[in-house]
C-alpha positions as MATLAB code, in Angstrom:
seq = 'MIKYNNIIKYPIITEKASFLREKFNKYSLYVSVDANKYKIKLAIESLFSVKVSPINIVRVKPKRRRFRGVVGY';
ca = [
    -124.697   39.120  142.554;
    -124.345   42.140  144.672;
    -125.348   41.308  148.070;
    -127.554   44.538  149.543;
    -127.616   44.282  152.929;
    -123.790   44.851  153.162;
    -124.450   48.614  151.432;
    -127.673   49.575  154.043;
    -125.850   49.026  157.544;
    -128.311   50.411  160.042;
    -130.755   53.600  159.788;
    -129.425   57.371  162.594;
    -132.163   57.210  165.189;
    -132.141   61.126  166.054;
    -134.215   63.398  167.157;
    -133.089   65.568  163.614;
    -133.820   61.824  161.149;
    -137.077   61.374  163.304;
    -137.691   64.972  162.453;
    -136.691   64.519  158.249;
    -139.066   61.172  158.426;
    -142.768   62.953  160.078;
    -141.818   66.037  158.261;
    -140.638   65.285  154.789;
    -140.860   61.414  154.257;
    -137.141   61.231  154.266;
    -135.037   58.464  155.794;
    -131.260   59.020  156.710;
    -129.324   55.982  157.046;
    -125.267   54.411  157.643;
    -123.990   52.804  154.733;
    -121.142   51.186  153.570;
    -118.382   53.294  152.677;
    -117.442   52.314  149.216;
    -121.326   52.767  148.063;
    -122.425   55.055  145.877;
    -126.101   56.601  144.700;
    -126.550   53.881  141.983;
    -125.975   50.869  144.413;
    -127.834   53.166  147.187;
    -130.610   53.423  144.994;
    -130.595   49.444  144.360;
    -130.628   48.716  147.579;
    -132.803   50.689  149.280;
    -135.381   49.259  146.259;
    -135.131   45.951  146.492;
    -134.835   45.580  150.097;
    -137.771   47.899  151.012;
    -139.681   46.560  147.605;
    -140.407   51.408  146.838;
    -139.075   53.877  144.343;
    -136.914   56.303  145.363;
    -136.642   59.394  144.674;
    -133.038   61.457  144.598;
    -130.518   60.300  146.853;
    -128.198   62.564  149.193;
    -124.882   61.603  150.724;
    -122.638   63.395  153.097;
    -119.651   62.034  154.459;
    -118.283   63.528  157.431;
    -114.871   63.226  157.987;
    -113.613   62.047  161.483;
    -112.465   65.202  164.014;
    -109.096   64.546  165.396;
    -108.698   63.967  168.515;
    -105.474   63.451  171.473;
    -106.220   61.742  174.445;
    -103.192   60.956  176.965;
    -100.711   61.999  174.515;
    -101.940   59.813  171.999;
    -103.606   61.434  168.094;
    -106.923   59.435  166.772;
    -109.439   59.976  165.735;
];
Protein backbone atom coordinates (compact mmCIF):
# COMPACT_ATOMS: atom_id res chain seq x y z
CA MET A 1 0.00 0.00 0.00
CA ILE A 2 1.33 3.41 -0.96
CA LYS A 3 1.32 6.04 1.77
CA TYR A 4 0.10 9.16 0.02
CA ASN A 5 1.13 11.39 2.92
CA ASN A 6 4.77 10.66 2.08
CA ILE A 7 4.39 11.75 -1.55
CA ILE A 8 2.94 15.22 -0.90
CA LYS A 9 5.13 17.17 1.51
CA TYR A 10 3.64 20.67 1.84
CA PRO A 11 2.19 23.50 -0.26
CA ILE A 12 4.27 26.29 -1.76
CA ILE A 13 3.15 29.56 -0.19
CA THR A 14 4.49 32.42 -2.27
CA GLU A 15 3.00 35.42 -4.01
CA LYS A 16 3.26 33.73 -7.40
CA ALA A 17 1.60 30.53 -6.12
CA SER A 18 -1.24 32.59 -4.62
CA PHE A 19 -1.75 34.35 -7.96
CA LEU A 20 -1.90 31.02 -9.83
CA ARG A 21 -4.38 29.62 -7.33
CA GLU A 22 -6.70 32.64 -7.54
CA LYS A 23 -6.63 33.25 -11.30
CA PHE A 24 -6.15 29.80 -12.82
CA ASN A 25 -7.14 27.41 -10.00
CA LYS A 26 -3.64 25.85 -10.04
CA TYR A 27 -2.01 24.59 -6.86
CA SER A 28 1.72 24.38 -6.17
CA LEU A 29 3.06 21.61 -3.95
CA TYR A 30 6.40 20.25 -2.85
CA VAL A 31 6.44 16.51 -3.54
CA SER A 32 8.82 13.64 -3.01
CA VAL A 33 11.75 13.43 -5.43
CA ASP A 34 10.96 9.87 -6.52
CA ALA A 35 7.27 10.62 -7.28
CA ASN A 36 6.06 10.68 -10.86
CA LYS A 37 2.94 12.28 -12.35
CA TYR A 38 0.82 9.16 -11.86
CA LYS A 39 1.71 8.81 -8.16
CA ILE A 40 1.12 12.52 -7.53
CA LYS A 41 -2.27 12.35 -9.23
CA LEU A 42 -3.34 9.33 -7.16
CA ALA A 43 -2.18 10.98 -3.94
CA ILE A 44 -4.04 14.24 -4.58
CA GLU A 45 -7.23 12.49 -5.66
CA SER A 46 -7.27 10.18 -2.64
CA LEU A 47 -6.30 12.76 0.00
CA PHE A 48 -8.47 15.67 -1.14
CA SER A 49 -11.33 13.84 -2.97
CA VAL A 50 -11.02 15.91 -6.14
CA LYS A 51 -10.64 15.22 -9.86
CA VAL A 52 -7.18 16.21 -11.12
CA SER A 53 -6.62 17.68 -14.56
CA PRO A 54 -3.14 17.47 -16.17
CA ILE A 55 -0.14 17.83 -13.88
CA ASN A 56 3.02 19.86 -14.55
CA ILE A 57 6.25 18.91 -12.80
CA VAL A 58 9.37 21.07 -12.47
CA ARG A 59 12.60 19.74 -11.01
CA VAL A 60 14.85 22.59 -9.95
CA LYS A 61 18.52 21.74 -9.70
CA PRO A 62 20.28 23.27 -6.69
CA LYS A 63 22.69 26.13 -7.26
CA ARG A 64 26.34 25.63 -6.43
CA ARG A 65 27.54 27.99 -3.69
CA ARG A 66 30.85 28.68 -1.99
CA PHE A 67 30.94 29.78 1.65
CA ARG A 68 34.26 30.32 3.42
CA GLY A 69 36.11 28.19 0.88
CA VAL A 70 33.69 25.25 1.15
CA VAL A 71 31.69 24.36 -1.93
CA GLY A 72 28.11 23.22 -1.36
CA TYR A 73 24.60 23.34 -2.72
